[in-house]
N, C-alpha and C positions, 0 to 999 in steps of 0.2 A: 534518568535522562528522557527528555522529550524531544520530538522532533515533529514539526508542523509541515504539511504539505497542503499548499492552497490550490484550489481548483475542484472541478467536478470530475472526477475519474469515471471512466466508462464502467457501466455496471454489467452484469452477466448477459442480460437480454441484448445489449449492444454488442458485446463480444461474440455472442452466439450468432447474431444477425450478420456481423462482419465475416465470420468463418463460413457462414452458409453462402454468403454472396460470392466468394472467391477466397481461396487460401491466402493470396497475397494481400487482400484487403484485411483479413484478420491478422496477419503478420504485421502489417503496417500499423494498425491500431495498437497492437501489443507493444510495439516499439515506441510509439508515440507516448503511450501512458508510462512506460518504464522510463523514458528519456524525461518526461515532465517531473517524475519523482526524483531522478538522479540529479537533475539540474538544480533542483531546489534544496538538495542535501549535499551538494558538493561542497567539501571543506569543512563540514560539520564534524564534531567530535565522533571518534570510532568506538564501536563496542568491541571490546577486547576479549570478552568472555562469553560463554554460553548465556543464553538469556531467555526470557519469556516477554512476550509483547501484549500490549493492550492498546485497543483502538477506540478512540472517540470520532464518530462519524458525524460531521455538521453537514446536513443534506437540505435540499430544498424541494425535491420532488415528491411523488407519491409511490415510489418504488418500494417493494417489500424489502426488509431489512437484509434478507439473505442475498438480495440482488446487490446490495451496496457491498456486503461483506466479501463477495468475490473480489473486489478490488485490492484485497490483501495480496494477492499474485503480483499485481503492478508494484505495490508499495515494497514488498520484500525484494523483488527483482531490481527496483530502483535503488534500494539501499546498498545492494551488492554492487551495482554497477558505480555507485558514487564512492564506494570503498568505506562505507559506514560498517556493514557486515562482511566478514570475510567469505561467508557462504550462507546460503539459506536452508541448508541441509538440517537434518535432526541433531547433528553434532553441535550446532550453534543456535538453532531456534528449538528450544525445549518444548514450547508450546504457547498457549494463549491464555491471558488472565481474564478475557472477556471483551465485549463490545458494548459501546455506549452509543446512543443515537440522540442526536440534538436537531431539531428543525430549525433552519435558518432562512433568511431572505435569499432569493435567487441572486447569484452573484457573490455570495458569501461562503460558498461550500468549501470544506476542507477536511482533512483528517489529521488528528493528533495522535501520534504513535508514542506511548509511554514505554520504556525499556526497563526491564528489571534483570540486572546481570547477576550471575552466580559464580562459583569457583572457576578456576582456570581449565582450559582444554586439556 
């Protein structure tokens, strides 16, 4: 199963900067990013079994890949908030099959999450 989240999610440096500015600014950024993901995934098919996730990041900037990878936090929390994942604990997310990065034009940023489900919980 695949899910696509359109938009340019905050990177680690942005997240850290918001938290350094003020704890409320950091919390607001996290909520905005999580809500952006949840809003786009609302009503999509649910993941019923433990799974592994694979990410393809379509990015436009010059940030290091690990900076983009941090956005997994927003993606998983948004999937839980949208009701796609029951929980993002190790009971349900068994691990990651990897990351892929594809440079795109500004305004075409997105992340595609491919889900590999396994046996029942």
